[in-house]
All heavy atoms as an XYZ file, in Angstrom:
690
protein
N      73.967     73.132     35.370
C      73.148     71.945     35.502
C      73.803     70.822     34.692
O      74.171     71.006     33.545
C      71.739     72.248     34.973
C      70.776     71.133     35.213
S      69.064     71.399     34.665
C      68.693     73.043     35.167
N      73.910     69.648     35.292
C      74.536     68.533     34.577
C      73.509     67.759     33.749
O      72.305     68.040     33.783
C      75.292     67.613     35.548
C      74.367     66.880     36.499
O      73.250     66.494     36.152
N      74.836     66.653     37.713
N      73.989     66.785     32.991
C      73.122     66.021     32.091
C      71.995     65.322     32.832
O      70.864     65.303     32.361
C      73.939     64.982     31.316
C      74.853     65.604     30.284
O      74.640     66.786     29.934
O      75.794     64.919     29.835
N      72.311     64.731     33.971
C      71.275     64.014     34.718
C      70.199     64.962     35.227
O      69.008     64.642     35.164
C      71.876     63.217     35.882
C      70.846     62.355     36.563
C      70.472     61.141     36.010
C      70.237     62.770     37.735
C      69.506     60.348     36.617
C      69.265     61.977     38.354
C      68.907     60.771     37.789
N      70.585     66.125     35.715
C      69.595     67.097     36.190
C      68.667     67.521     35.061
O      67.453     67.634     35.267
C      70.287     68.326     36.769
C      70.909     68.106     38.131
C      71.622     69.340     38.618
O      72.694     69.653     38.055
O      71.097     69.997     39.536
N      69.224     67.755     33.893
C      68.393     68.126     32.736
C      67.423     66.999     32.384
O      66.235     67.227     32.147
C      69.260     68.473     31.530
C      69.771     69.898     31.552
C      70.397     70.283     30.218
N      71.672     69.605     29.991
C      72.827     70.008     30.506
N      72.882     71.071     31.272
N      73.934     69.341     30.254
N      67.948     65.783     32.379
C      67.123     64.614     32.105
C      66.004     64.483     33.140
O      64.836     64.303     32.794
C      68.014     63.368     32.104
C      67.342     62.012     32.062
C      66.661     61.817     30.718
C      68.370     60.922     32.297
N      66.367     64.605     34.393
C      65.393     64.493     35.483
C      64.318     65.576     35.351
O      63.122     65.278     35.410
C      66.112     64.620     36.830
C      65.202     64.478     38.007
C      64.917     63.237     38.535
C      64.617     65.600     38.582
C      64.063     63.110     39.628
C      63.768     65.486     39.672
C      63.489     64.230     40.195
N      64.734     66.816     35.170
C      63.770     67.920     35.066
C      62.841     67.779     33.862
O      61.680     68.180     33.923
C      64.505     69.263     35.001
C      65.148     69.621     36.316
O      64.722     69.185     37.383
N      66.196     70.414     36.257
N      63.347     67.195     32.801
C      62.546     67.043     31.595
C      61.568     65.881     31.695
O      60.414     65.988     31.277
C      63.475     66.835     30.391
C      62.758     66.702     29.062
C      63.732     66.700     27.891
N      64.653     65.584     27.891
C      64.384     64.393     27.371
N      63.213     64.153     26.828
N      65.296     63.436     27.389
N      62.005     64.770     32.282
C      61.189     63.555     32.231
C      60.444     63.203     33.516
O      59.426     62.511     33.458
C      62.055     62.360     31.822
C      62.521     62.326     30.382
C      63.404     61.113     30.142
C      61.324     62.291     29.447
N      60.938     63.624     34.664
C      60.325     63.191     35.923
C      58.821     63.474     35.987
O      58.051     62.565     36.330
C      61.042     63.818     37.134
C      60.491     63.316     38.443
C      60.977     62.141     39.006
C      59.473     63.997     39.112
C      60.472     61.668     40.203
C      58.960     63.520     40.301
C      59.461     62.362     40.847
O      58.945     61.887     42.014
N      58.355     64.681     35.657
C      56.902     64.920     35.751
C      56.088     63.979     34.856
O      55.035     63.489     35.263
C      56.742     66.376     35.302
C      58.081     66.994     35.508
C      59.082     65.897     35.272
N      56.596     63.699     33.663
C      55.882     62.803     32.746
C      55.914     61.362     33.234
O      54.925     60.633     33.097
C      56.483     62.912     31.352
C      56.210     64.267     30.725
C      56.889     64.516     29.397
N      57.057     63.362     28.549
C      58.033     63.237     27.656
N      58.929     64.198     27.499
N      58.124     62.161     26.907
N      57.048     60.941     33.788
C      57.166     59.579     34.311
C      56.209     59.390     35.495
O      55.486     58.391     35.565
C      58.628     59.278     34.718
C      58.732     58.024     35.555
C      59.498     59.169     33.474
N      56.191     60.347     36.386
C      55.295     60.244     37.547
C      53.832     60.227     37.102
O      53.034     59.434     37.608
C      55.542     61.393     38.523
C      54.697     61.276     39.772
C      54.961     62.397     40.744
C      53.960     62.339     41.884
N      54.041     63.502     42.742
N      53.465     61.081     36.156
C      52.093     61.118     35.657
C      51.719     59.789     34.999
O      50.622     59.265     35.219
C      51.921     62.267     34.663
C      50.535     62.396     34.025
C      49.478     62.675     35.088
C      50.534     63.507     32.985
N      52.617     59.244     34.203
C      52.380     57.955     33.556
C      52.134     56.870     34.606
O      51.168     56.106     34.512
C      53.577     57.612     32.667
C      53.495     56.297     31.962
C      52.434     56.001     31.122
C      54.503     55.353     32.110
C      52.376     54.782     30.449
C      54.452     54.143     31.447
C      53.390     53.853     30.614
N      52.988     56.819     35.614
C      52.824     55.830     36.684
C      51.519     56.063     37.440
O      50.807     55.119     37.781
C      54.017     55.873     37.636
N      51.184     57.314     37.674
C      49.949     57.663     38.378
C      48.722     57.209     37.586
O      47.765     56.693     38.160
C      49.912     59.177     38.617
C      48.692     59.679     39.304
S      48.616     59.088     40.986
C      47.019     59.719     41.431
N      48.742     57.393     36.279
C      47.617     56.976     35.448
C      47.413     55.466     35.507
O      46.286     54.990     35.471
C      47.832     57.417     34.000
C      47.721     58.907     33.817
C      48.154     59.374     32.444
O      48.965     58.724     31.769
N      47.629     60.507     32.021
N      48.500     54.723     35.621
C      48.402     53.266     35.666
C      48.068     52.743     37.058
O      47.308     51.786     37.195
C      49.709     52.641     35.169
C      50.068     52.931     33.718
C      51.477     52.437     33.423
C      49.062     52.293     32.781
N      48.625     53.373     38.081
C      48.470     52.866     39.449
C      47.302     53.479     40.219
O      46.821     52.882     41.170
C      49.765     53.112     40.240
C      50.966     52.299     39.796
C      52.232     52.827     40.462
C      50.762     50.822     40.111
N      46.924     54.692     39.850
C      45.851     55.412     40.558
C      46.190     55.635     42.038
O      45.316     55.651     42.884
C      44.507     54.673     40.453
C      44.100     54.256     39.078
C      43.694     55.428     38.239
C      43.052     54.961     36.943
N      43.805     55.288     35.769
N      47.478     55.796     42.324
C      47.922     55.994     43.696
C      49.178     56.864     43.669
O      50.223     56.447     43.162
C      48.218     54.641     44.350
C      48.396     54.721     45.825
N      49.583     55.102     46.403
C      47.529     54.469     46.829
C      49.440     55.071     47.716
N      48.204     54.687     48.001
N      49.066     58.073     44.199
C      50.148     59.048     44.055
C      51.445     58.627     44.737
O      52.535     58.791     44.171
C      49.718     60.420     44.578
C      50.744     61.476     44.263
C      50.244     62.884     44.462
O      49.073     63.078     44.828
O      51.058     63.787     44.240
N      51.362     58.083     45.945
C      52.588     57.683     46.642
C      53.323     56.574     45.892
O      54.551     56.606     45.765
C      52.280     57.218     48.072
C      51.860     58.353     48.977
O      52.170     59.527     48.662
O      51.214     58.078     50.013
N      52.575     55.601     45.386
C      53.211     54.526     44.622
C      53.801     55.061     43.316
O      54.890     54.638     42.918
C      52.201     53.416     44.315
C      51.852     52.583     45.517
C      50.820     51.509     45.217
O      50.036     51.653     44.265
O      50.814     50.513     45.954
N      53.106     55.982     42.682
C      53.618     56.575     41.442
C      54.918     57.331     41.704
O      55.864     57.243     40.917
C      52.571     57.503     40.832
N      54.966     58.050     42.799
C      56.190     58.768     43.146
C      57.329     57.793     43.432
O      58.466     58.008     43.000
C      55.953     59.662     44.365
C      57.182     60.418     44.754
C      56.912     61.873     45.021
O      55.785     62.345     44.810
O      57.857     62.537     45.458
N      57.036     56.710     44.142
C      58.055     55.694     44.407
C      58.588     55.098     43.107
O      59.800     54.912     42.955
C      57.496     54.571     45.290
C      57.266     54.996     46.728
O      57.785     56.056     47.141
O      56.549     54.260     47.444
N      57.680     54.789     42.189
C      58.092     54.225     40.898
C      59.000     55.214     40.168
O      60.073     54.843     39.683
C      56.863     53.863     40.038
C      57.263     53.629     38.583
C      56.163     52.641     40.599
N      58.585     56.471     40.087
C      59.386     57.480     39.385
C      60.764     57.624     40.027
O      61.783     57.690     39.328
C      58.652     58.818     39.370
N      60.812     57.640     41.343
C      62.097     57.759     42.032
C      62.976     56.542     41.763
O      64.193     56.677     41.550
C      61.884     57.956     43.522
C      61.326     59.314     43.859
C      61.022     59.490     45.334
O      61.215     58.589     46.150
N      60.536     60.656     45.685
N      62.380     55.358     41.746
C      63.149     54.139     41.462
C      63.701     54.144     40.044
O      64.838     53.721     39.815
C      62.295     52.891     41.690
C      62.050     52.623     43.149
O      62.819     53.023     44.008
N      60.954     51.946     43.445
N      62.903     54.608     39.095
C      63.354     54.683     37.710
C      64.570     55.602     37.601
O      65.584     55.248     36.990
C      62.212     55.158     36.777
C      62.751     55.585     35.417
C      61.163     54.075     36.625
N      64.502     56.756     38.232
C      65.620     57.693     38.128
C      66.816     57.257     38.959
O      67.960     57.553     38.598
C      65.161     59.117     38.436
C      64.438     59.713     37.273
C      63.062     59.633     37.179
C      65.135     60.299     36.230
C      62.388     60.139     36.077
C      64.482     60.808     35.117
C      63.104     60.719     35.048
N      66.595     56.516     40.023
C      67.719     55.955     40.782
C      68.471     54.954     39.910
O      69.709     54.940     39.900
C      67.221     55.298     42.064
N      67.735     54.132     39.162
C      68.391     53.185     38.253
C      69.122     53.919     37.129
O      70.222     53.538     36.747
C      67.374     52.210     37.661
C      67.020     51.095     38.578
C      66.303     50.004     37.813
C      66.067     48.850     38.736
N      66.705     47.644     38.323
N      68.477     54.952     36.598
C      69.125     55.725     35.532
C      70.414     56.385     36.012
O      71.370     56.512     35.243
C      68.185     56.799     34.995
C      67.177     56.356     33.968
C      66.232     57.498     33.634
C      67.867     55.871     32.707
N      70.426     56.815     37.251
C      71.619     57.446     37.820
C      72.819     56.507     37.703
O      73.947     56.940     37.489
C      71.358     57.818     39.272
C      72.572     58.346     39.960
C      73.317     57.704     40.904
C      73.188     59.623     39.769
N      74.369     58.496     41.301
C      74.308     59.689     40.618
C      72.894     60.709     38.951
C      75.126     60.799     40.675
C      73.727     61.822     39.014
C      74.822     61.855     39.862
N      72.552     55.209     37.817
C      73.618     54.203     37.769
C      74.024     53.839     36.339
O      74.919     53.029     36.149
C      73.167     52.941     38.515
C      72.897     53.199     39.983
C      72.240     52.027     40.680
O      71.921     51.009     40.021
O      72.045     52.125     41.897
N      73.342     54.428     35.335
C      73.624     54.098     33.938
C      73.889     55.357     33.113
O      73.154     55.666     32.183
C      72.433     53.340     33.341
C      72.119     52.042     34.034
S      70.780     51.121     33.242
C      69.361     52.122     33.645
N      74.950     56.107     33.410
C      75.205     57.359     32.684
C      75.393     57.166     31.185
O      75.152     58.088     30.405
C      76.459     57.931     33.345
C      77.063     56.813     34.092
C      75.967     55.844     34.415
N      75.771     55.968     30.788
C      75.942     55.712     29.344
C      74.620     55.820     28.588
O      74.602     56.060     27.387
C      76.587     54.339     29.108
C      75.715     53.144     29.454
C      75.666     52.767     30.932
O      76.287     53.451     31.769
O      74.979     51.776     31.240
N      73.501     55.678     29.259
C      72.173     55.758     28.631
C      71.680     57.195     28.467
O      70.797     57.453     27.649
C      71.135     55.006     29.467
C      71.368     53.532     29.583
C      70.826     52.842     28.387
C      70.908     51.343     28.553
N      70.743     50.653     27.300
N      72.214     58.131     29.239
C      71.668     59.487     29.306
C      71.628     60.207     27.972
O      70.789     61.080     27.770
C      72.433     60.342     30.302
C      72.425     59.819     31.707
C      71.700     58.777     32.205
C      73.209     60.298     32.785
N      71.992     58.589     33.534
C      72.903     59.503     33.915
C      74.130     61.324     32.906
C      73.500     59.708     35.150
C      74.727     61.529     34.142
C      74.407     60.740     35.252
N      72.505     59.872     27.066
C      72.565     60.613     25.800
C      72.042     59.804     24.617
O      72.158     60.245     23.480
C      73.999     61.060     25.532
O      74.834     59.933     25.430
N      71.453     58.661     24.868
C      70.941     57.840     23.772
C      69.713     58.484     23.134
O      68.909     59.130     23.805
C      70.596     56.431     24.269
C      71.813     55.612     24.589
C      71.488     54.160     24.905
O      70.325     53.743     24.732
O      72.408     53.453     25.326
N      69.574     58.271     21.841
C      68.453     58.838     21.092
C      67.103     58.312     21.562
O      66.117     59.029     21.566
C      68.606     58.545     19.596
C      69.737     59.339     18.974
O      70.126     60.379     19.546
O      70.241     58.909     17.921
N      67.053     57.054     21.945
C      65.787     56.439     22.342
C      65.585     56.454     23.862
O      64.852     55.623     24.397
C      65.698     55.017     21.799
C      66.769     54.111     22.384
O      67.729     54.570     22.976
N      66.599     52.822     22.203
N      66.205     57.385     24.539
C      66.149     57.417     26.003
C      64.722     57.551     26.528
O      64.352     56.860     27.469
C      67.010     58.552     26.559
C      67.006     58.666     28.084
C      67.609     57.407     28.716
C      67.753     59.892     28.527
N      63.912     58.408     25.932
C      62.544     58.577     26.421
C      61.797     57.248     26.394
O      61.146     56.878     27.371
C      61.784     59.614     25.593
C      62.242     61.036     25.850
O      63.373     61.224     26.360
O      61.483     61.956     25.530
N      61.895     56.532     25.296
C      61.227     55.229     25.196
C      61.748     54.274     26.257
O      60.979     53.562     26.906
C      61.452     54.619     23.811
O      60.882     55.433     22.829
N      63.053     54.252     26.424
C      63.681     53.386     27.417
C      63.142     53.695     28.817
O      62.785     52.789     29.570
C      65.201     53.572     27.359
C      65.968     52.663     28.272
C      66.225     51.340     27.916
C      66.448     53.122     29.497
C      66.936     50.502     28.756
C      67.154     52.287     30.342
C      67.396     50.983     29.972
O      68.098     50.151     30.806
N      63.051     54.974     29.157
C      62.571     55.390     30.477
C      61.121     54.967     30.686
O      60.752     54.499     31.760
C      62.737     56.916     30.670
C      61.997     57.409     31.886
C      64.213     57.277     30.754
N      60.298     55.099     29.660
C      58.893     54.729     29.823
C      58.699     53.219     29.865
O      57.793     52.733     30.549
C      58.020     55.412     28.768
C      57.802     56.859     29.125
C      58.590     57.850     28.582
C      56.837     57.220     30.054
C      58.422     59.186     28.947
C      56.664     58.545     30.429
C      57.453     59.526     29.872
N      59.556     52.453     29.208
C      59.511     50.995     29.345
C      59.933     50.614     30.766
O      59.308     49.746     31.396
C      60.392     50.303     28.280
C      60.576     48.831     28.596
C      59.779     50.478     26.901
N      60.973     51.255     31.280
C      61.380     51.012     32.666
C      60.226     51.319     33.621
O      59.958     50.550     34.547
C      62.580     51.895     33.049
C      63.889     51.485     32.475
S      65.201     52.666     32.921
C      65.323     52.441     34.683
N      59.569     52.429     33.387
C      58.462     52.840     34.247
C      57.337     51.810     34.189
O      56.816     51.388     35.222
C      57.934     54.226     33.829
O      59.016     55.161     33.863
C      56.810     54.690     34.737
N      56.972     51.411     32.982
C      55.920     50.400     32.839
C      56.289     49.119     33.588
O      55.462     48.533     34.289
C      55.689     50.085     31.360
C      54.547     49.086     31.163
C      54.633     48.353     29.858
N      55.852     47.547     29.845
C      56.488     47.177     28.745
N      56.063     47.552     27.573
N      57.575     46.437     28.815
N      57.536     48.685     33.472
C      57.971     47.467     34.148
C      57.899     47.615     35.667
O      57.482     46.686     36.365
C      59.372     47.079     33.697
C      59.392     46.602     32.261
O      58.364     46.234     31.692
N      60.566     46.624     31.649
N      58.291     48.764     36.177
C      58.190     49.001     37.618
C      56.726     48.993     38.067
O      56.396     48.442     39.115
C      58.839     50.330     38.009
C      60.323     50.254     38.181
N      60.918     49.681     39.270
C      61.328     50.673     37.393
C      62.223     49.755     39.155
N      62.504     50.353     38.011
N      55.870     49.615     37.279
C      54.435     49.637     37.602
C      53.889     48.211     37.636
O      53.144     47.839     38.554
C      53.657     50.515     36.591
C      52.163     50.262     36.686
C      53.969     51.988     36.829
N      54.256     47.399     36.652
C      53.787     46.011     36.639
C      54.262     45.249     37.865
O      53.513     44.438     38.424
C      54.243     45.317     35.354
C      53.571     45.810     34.074
C      54.208     45.143     32.856
C      52.074     45.581     34.108
N      55.468     45.514     38.309
C      55.959     44.886     39.541
C      55.133     45.309     40.749
O      54.828     44.492     41.619
C      57.435     45.211     39.767
C      58.334     44.476     38.806
O      57.957     43.453     38.235
N      59.524     45.013     38.592
N      54.771     46.582     40.813
C      53.935     47.073     41.917
C      52.576     46.384     41.889
O      52.066     45.949     42.921
C      53.778     48.614     41.852
C      52.714     49.100     42.825
C      55.108     49.299     42.129
N      51.999     46.271     40.710
C      50.688     45.625     40.573
C      50.777     44.153     40.973
O      49.914     43.640     41.694
C      50.140     45.795     39.144
C      49.798     47.275     38.908
C      48.930     44.901     38.904
C      49.488     47.630     37.465
N      51.832     43.461     40.543
C      52.026     42.057     40.941
C      52.141     41.944     42.456
O      51.548     41.061     43.063
C      53.286     41.491     40.288
C      53.086     40.995     38.912
C      54.330     40.238     38.417
N      54.419     40.454     36.999
C      55.255     41.274     36.387
N      56.155     41.944     37.059
N      55.239     41.413     35.085
N      52.916     42.845     43.048
C      53.080     42.828     44.497
C      51.738     43.026     45.192
O      51.429     42.347     46.167
C      54.074     43.904     44.930
C      54.254     43.949     46.425
C      55.097     43.043     47.061
C      53.572     44.877     47.202
C      55.251     43.062     48.435
C      53.723     44.902     48.571
C      54.561     43.988     49.181
O      54.705     44.006     50.543
N      50.943     43.972     44.684
C      49.618     44.217     45.258
C      48.775     42.938     45.237
O      48.141     42.583     46.220
C      48.859     45.274     44.455
C      49.171     46.686     44.733
C      48.231     47.503     43.865
N      48.511     48.914     43.833
C      47.942     49.746     42.972
N      47.076     49.303     42.078
N      48.224     51.023     43.002
N      48.754     42.262     44.079
C      47.936     41.063     43.929
C      48.410     39.956     44.857
O      47.598     39.277     45.474
C      47.931     40.594     42.481
C      47.126     41.499     41.595
C      47.004     40.957     40.201
C      46.223     41.958     39.385
N      45.493     41.365     38.308
N      49.697     39.766     44.930
C      50.237     38.743     45.831
C      49.874     39.076     47.263
O      49.472     38.208     48.030
C      51.773     38.626     45.666
C      52.098     38.004     44.316
C      52.385     37.824     46.799
C      53.561     38.064     43.945
N      49.997     40.330     47.601
C      49.701     40.785     48.960
C      48.217     40.570     49.287
O      47.870     40.120     50.369
C      50.066     42.267     49.092
C      50.356     42.715     50.477
N      49.863     42.116     51.590
C      51.101     43.731     50.928
C      50.266     42.736     52.662
N      51.036     43.738     52.291
N      47.329     40.868     48.333
C      45.892     40.690     48.538
C      45.532     39.223     48.652
O      44.779     38.828     49.540
C      45.102     41.309     47.368
C      45.121     42.804     47.332
C      44.535     43.363     46.038
O      44.010     42.582     45.216
O      44.630     44.591     45.848
N      46.046     38.395     47.746
C      45.717     36.982     47.717
C      46.302     36.266     48.931
O      45.655     35.438     49.539
C      46.222     36.335     46.408
C      45.441     36.898     45.230
C      46.105     34.812     46.465
C      46.003     36.512     43.874
N      47.527     36.623     49.271
C      48.215     35.931     50.356
C      47.850     36.430     51.732
O      48.433     36.022     52.721
N      46.904     37.321     51.826
C      46.502     37.837     53.134
C      47.576     38.659     53.811
O      47.666     38.686     55.032
N      48.403     39.302     52.993
C      49.423     40.164     53.580
C      50.772     39.513     53.748
O      51.730     40.140     54.157
N      50.849     38.219     53.453
C      52.155     37.519     53.571
C      52.826     37.498     52.224
O      52.230     37.106     51.226
C      51.943     36.107     54.082
C      51.427     36.064     55.485
C      51.276     34.619     55.909
N      50.396     33.920     54.981
C      49.134     33.606     55.220
N      48.583     33.931     56.346
N      48.413     32.946     54.335
N      54.086     37.906     52.214
C      54.850     37.878     50.956
C      56.059     37.014     51.130
O      56.661     36.897     52.130
C      55.289     39.303     50.542
C      56.061     39.265     49.244
C      54.094     40.192     50.429
């Protein structure tokens, strides 16, 4: 198992749960978690940092906030973005 797989197996369930608690929507939470790990895949230099867990959860929070903003714009704008 490589470093990314270990990272994914360790953090993915917690990241998805965190997103789920904030969004209250499982499909959106899964999308957020997948997006976070897709971005991490592109940043191997981050995988071994001491503060990686914090970094991942800040990324997750930011993605969740983007989803919430999109929802609000979509609701207010009548579906036009």
